[in-house]
N, C-alpha and C positions, 0 to 999 in steps of 0.2 A: 494299271490298266486306264485306259481312257474312258472317260464318263461320260454320257448324255443321257440330256434330260429331253424327252419327245413331250411336246404339248400337244393335245388332240390327238391322242395315241390309238383311239376305238374308232376313227374316221376312218375315210375311206385312204387316204394317202397314210394317215399314222400307223397304220396297221401294217401294210408295206414296209413303211420307213423303219419303224421298229425292228423287224425280223431282218433287215438288210444290214442295219448296224449290229444287231446281236451277233448274226452270222458272221459277220467282219472283227469281231473279237470286241466290241464295245461294251462298258456295264451299263446297261439302259434302265433308266428309270421312265415307265410309261404312264404318263398322267393322263386323267380323262375325268369328268365330271362325276361318272359310274364307278371308276375304278376298275372295270372291267380287263380281261386279259382275251388274246385271241389265240384260239386252239395252236396255232400254225407258228406262235413263238417259242423260242427255246426256253426251257425252263428257268434258267436262269435271269430271266426279262423281272425285272421287279415292279411291280401295278401300285399307282397311288392315285386315290381320288382328290380332286381339288377343281376349285371353280377358276375359271381362266380370269376371271374380273377379282379376284381375290389377291391383292398383292402379297399379303402376309404368307397366305399359304404357299404362292409360287415362290417367292423367297426362301420359304421354308425348306421346298423339296431342292433348291438348288444348294442350300446348305452353304459350308465355306467355300465350295465351287464346283464346277465342272468344266469338260473342255470344250464341250458346244451344249448349245440350247437350242433346239428343233422345234418349231411354232407353226403349227398347221393353220391356226384361225386366227393371226392377229391381224386387225385393221383398224385404223386411225391413229390418231395423235395420240391417244391414251396409253395403248398398247405399245407404241414405239418409247414412250417416255419411262413405260414400266420396264423394258427390257432394258434402256438406257441406264436405269437406277441399278440394274444389276452387272453393269458391266464391269465394275471390279472383281464380281466373281464367276465371270463367264470367258473362258479362252475365245469362243466367238459363238455366231448365231447362222442359223440355216432358218430361213422366212419364207414361206409361200405368199407369192402373190400371184397376180394373175396380168393374161394380155390385154384385158379389159382398160390398164391402163395408158394404152397407146392410143394417139388420136392422129388424123390425118393431117396433110398440110394445109387443111382448109379450116382447122379446128372440129372435125366430126369426130365422133367416138361412139361408144355403145350408149353412152345416156343419151344422145341425139339419134338414134338409127330410128323411132318413131315418127320423127317430123319428117316432113314434104324433102326429099333428096337428101335426107339427115346421115344414112346410112354411110359409114368413113370406107373411104377407098385409099387402102394401104399399098405402100410399096409389094411386091411379091418377089423374096420373101421380106418379111419384115426383119430388120435388123434391131439390135439394142439401141441404136443411134437414133431409133425413130423415137419424134418427140412425143411426149407423155402428157396426160391431160393434166388440168391446173389443179394440183391439191386443196383438197377443202374436206369438208364434213358432210356436204349434200346427197351423197351415193356411195353405193359400193366403190365403184371406179376411183372417186375424187378420195375415197377412204384410204384405200389402197395406195393411192399415189401420195396423199400424205404422210403413210407409213412409210414408203420408201423415201421421200425424200429426208426424214427427220434420221432413219436408221443408218443412210448411206452419210448423213454428214456427221455421223459420229467418228466416222474412218476409223483410225486406227485405236482406238477409244474402245470401240468393240466392232470388229471386223465381222459383216453381215454377209453374206450371201441370199438375194435374193432372188427367189425362182418363179419367173414369168409362167403360171401353169396355163394351157388351152384347155381343151374340152374333153374333162377329165373321163375318165371310164375305166372300169373293172368292176371286181365285186364290192359290195358294201355301200355302191353309191346310192344316194337319196333322191339323184335326179337323172337319172340315166338315159340319155337321149336313144340308146338303143332299144329299150322300150317300145318306141315308136314303132318299130320293125317287129320285134318280137309277139307283142301281143297280136298285132295283125294277121301273124303266121300259126299263131295259137288258136286264133278264132276262124281258120281258114279262111280268109281274105285272099280270093284270086289275084285281086289287082290292086296296085298303090298309086297315086297321084302323087308326082313331084314336079313341082316348081322350077323355074330357071334351067329346064332342058334337063334336070338330075345333075346338072355340073356343079353345085354349091359345093364350096370347101372351107371347113372351117377345123381348122387344124386340131387333129384328136391328143390327148395326152395319156399314156397308161399310166397307171398308179406304180407301177413296176419301173417304169423309166425315170419318173420322179423320184423313187426311192433310189435308183441307183445315183441319180443326181445330188441329193440329198447325203448318201455316202461319200461321193468324192470329196463333196464340200466340205463336209465334217471333216476330212484328213487335210484339207488343204485349204484352210483358212484366209479369207480375204475379204475386202469391201467391192462390192460388184451386184449386178443386175443381170440374170443370162434368163434366155426364154427357156423353156422347159416343155418340150412337146415329143410325140413320135418322130421317127424318122421319113415317114411320109405322110401326107395330108390327102386320101382318097377324098373322091367325089362323094357327094351321096347316094347317087346310084350304085357306086361300087361297094360302099358299106351295106345298104340293102341287099346287093347280090352275096356279099359275105356272111350275111346273117343267114340268109338262105340256105348258103351251102353248109352252115352249121348246124341248121335246123333239119336239113334233107328234103327242103321242098322248092318248089317252081313258082314264081310269082312274075305275073307281066308288069312291067314299069310303064304307065301312061305319064309320056314327059309332055311337060306344057311350056309353051315360049312365055318368058316372063314372070311375074310374080303370082303368087297364088291368086284366084279366082274368089276366096271368100278364107277368112281367118282359120276355118276346119275343113278346107279342102287343101291339101297339097303343100301345107305350111309344114313341114319337118322341123325337129329342134337344130337342124343344120343349115337349114334353107337362107341363104343368104345370096345378095344381089352380085355381090363382089368376091373374090377370093379372100380368106383371113388366114393367111399362111407364114410360117414363122422360119428364120434362119435358126440352125444351132452349130454353126461354124464357132462361136465364142465360146460354148461349153465342152467342145471337143478340143479346141485351143488350149483353154486355160486349167480345164479339169481332166483332160484325157479321156473324155467322156464317149462312151459307144453304148447305142441303144440295148437293151437286154432282151426286148419283143419287140414286134412289129405289128401292126392294129391286128390284121386278120389271125396271126396267130394268139393272140389274147381273148378273142372273141370267145371262145367255149366256155371260159370260166365265168364269163359275164353272162353269157344267155343262159348257163345253168343256175345264176346268181336269181337273176331276173325271173325265170320260170318257176323256180323254189318259192321267192317271194309273192308271186301270182296266185299259186296255187289253192284254189277254192276261197277266191278273194277278190272283192271290186277293186280294180286297178288305182282306184283314188281312195280306198282305206290301205291298199300296198303301199303307196305312191304319194302322198298327201300333197308333199314339198314340189314333185313334179305338176300334179293338177292345179298347185297355184302359181307355178312360174310359165306355165302354157297353157291352162285352160283345158277343154276340150279335146283332144289329141283323135278322138277315137268316134265323130259323129259319122257313123257309116251311113246313116240316111241321106245325110247333105252329099256326101260322096256318091252314092250310087246315084241321086239325082242330077248330079251334074256329069254321071258316066252317060246316063240315060239321054239327059239333054244332047 
């Protein structure tokens, strides 16, 4: 039986990936810091507790060897070298990266987006041939870039598939962008303000589609970087409408030309001045990939998960990482003042 070790198994992608591999006949060891188990996993999935930073613990779980190591949380040079040190015991690796490694032809990227005219203008769609940010240790994006560079350099020594994920969505997400509209609907807000005419597109990536890419890449080892996004990139207005449909509400969208008038009015987690849309032809060609779910189809479980986590709690308590990343997403007083003006 083919053996897989999945690191970061109880995170949002890990839960789906462990299930996909186990149902495909893999003997799976699901590794997380707490050693937890997802209720949806087959019973024969083995769970283990280990710290990602503990080289000895990870080596011990790999043991004499495994056919694939799937790593949800690796970034930076140290993690690349850690995986490289296990190359003689690994058949291959599948590692989650990010589309934030891309930069445009003027050197703009997600790290420059807060600067004047600093938001990257990528081609539509972005292919894997698009240039990437210089690697380094300065930011999340540069650390993902150095991770990619060092793993790809190993070549046949450790065949590694890097999956450049977009805006990840699904249950168990700690920073669900969908929260922006779900909470407004729960609070009975009749209108929402959308900058850039509601046309912003930031390519989403379902945990189930990423898990399918992991399953396919595990069975077809190779050295490559592939985009990992959904089959479509809906606009923010389309996302809002789809969430409304799931929740059975009708909400008016107030569309604004141009950027948000203030950081707390009209600035959704998807609001970007130009599209960020990726191409999936390489994964289709190299892996035979076909998406297992479309964005709107995946929303019911995402919405239900968010509603359950919010029940009886302040949203900042339920989603502290979301508050840290985006600030106050629900300044209704500021929104009402703007609409009144």
